[in-house]
C-alpha positions, 0 to 999 in steps of 0.5 A: 143655864150651865152657870145656874147648874154649876152653882148647884153642883159645886158642893156647897149649900151656900151656892144653892142659897146664892142661886135661889136668891139671885133668882128670887131677886130677878123675879121680884125686880121684874114683876111688873115687866112684860114678858120677863117672868115667861123668860125665867120660867123657861130658864128654870125649866131648862135648868131642871131638865139640865140637872136631871140629864147631867146626873144620869150622864154622870152615872152612866159614864161612871163619873158620879163619884167625883161629887162630894159623897157627903155633900148636897151636890150628889143629892141634887144630881140624883134628885128625882124631883127635877122632872116635876119641877121642870114640868111645873115651870113649863105649865107657869110659862104657858100660863103667863103667855096666855093670861092677859096682862091685867090678870097676871098680877094674881098669878105673880102674887100667887107665885110669890106667896108660895115661894115665901111659904116655901122659904118659911118651911125651909127656914123652920126646918133648918132651925129645928135641925140646929136645935137637935144637933151639937153646934160643933157639927153644924155646917160640916163642923163649921161650928167647931172651926169657929169655936177654935178661931174664937179660942185662938183669939182669946189665948193671943196676947194684947199684940195678937188681939190688936194686930192679929197673926198676920195675913193668911196665918190663920192655919199656922197660928192655930196650928202652934196654939191648938193640938192638931191645928185645924184638921177637923176630919180624920176620915172621909173626903176631907181626911187630914185637910188643914183649914186655912180660914175660919169659913167666916170672913170676920172670924178669919179677919179677927185672927189674921189682923186683929180688932183693928183689922176687923174695925177697918174691914167693917168700915168698908161696909159702913161707909159704903152703906152711908155713901150709897144708901140710895143706890139699890144695887149697893144695898143688895151687894152689901146685904148679900155679901155681908150675909155670905161672909158669915158663913164662907170666905173671900174667894178669887171671884167674889171678893174682886167682884165685890169691890168692883161693884162698889166702884161702879157705885162710886162712879154713879154717884160722882156722875150724879154729883157732876150733873147736879153741879152742872145744872147748878152752874147752868142755873147760875149762868141764866140768872146772871144773864 
């Protein structure tokens, strides 16, 4: 519960998307498992009540301002809709416990349809926002940062285009090339902050390690998809991490976890191959006998 609350309060819109995606995947995968949905609804009700209580505690203790003033975390902590959300989850929890197993499919289909409709509404609203705002201001000026990264790549010589400026040289390279470097904000919480990456792994890699680096990075995804395409965990990992890498950057937790899970997928593939080879050997021995 605390881990999910921290995803909501860490100050990043993508954290909320990750939290919703994780729960959505859990609901979808366990839709046929007896008793699992009841646990999820109870869990979400606890998260909603925890968010409501946490916001009130922070306000009472005078620590509310430690949250980003212009970020989604403060809005979520102060949101008045957590109680209705908790009540709705508890009602669904009770319904799941009372409805016979043969009739739960109707409830599950209704919940999934409502969730898809909600996602469609949010996407439509977000796309509408993109049409009416300046691209440079999108995503806390991510748009501007992406434009600067692309400009830095284009202005580089052939050596820079192929091999890049060097690992972790994003800020220093653009600082020499562009007036003001990667300082995007002249006021507010991020005033004077120097951005050391493009908040997009592919653009950051393009500037730091050039076209050859991007090709090598893309090869990780392509070869993994080809090798583990029958492994649901691997496909889910490549899809979620790949999408998130378009708007964020490698962090101390998610990047090692990405390669760790790929290692688990490789171990599973080798185990399956060993099992198959052993079966073939056993069959050959039986035929010989």
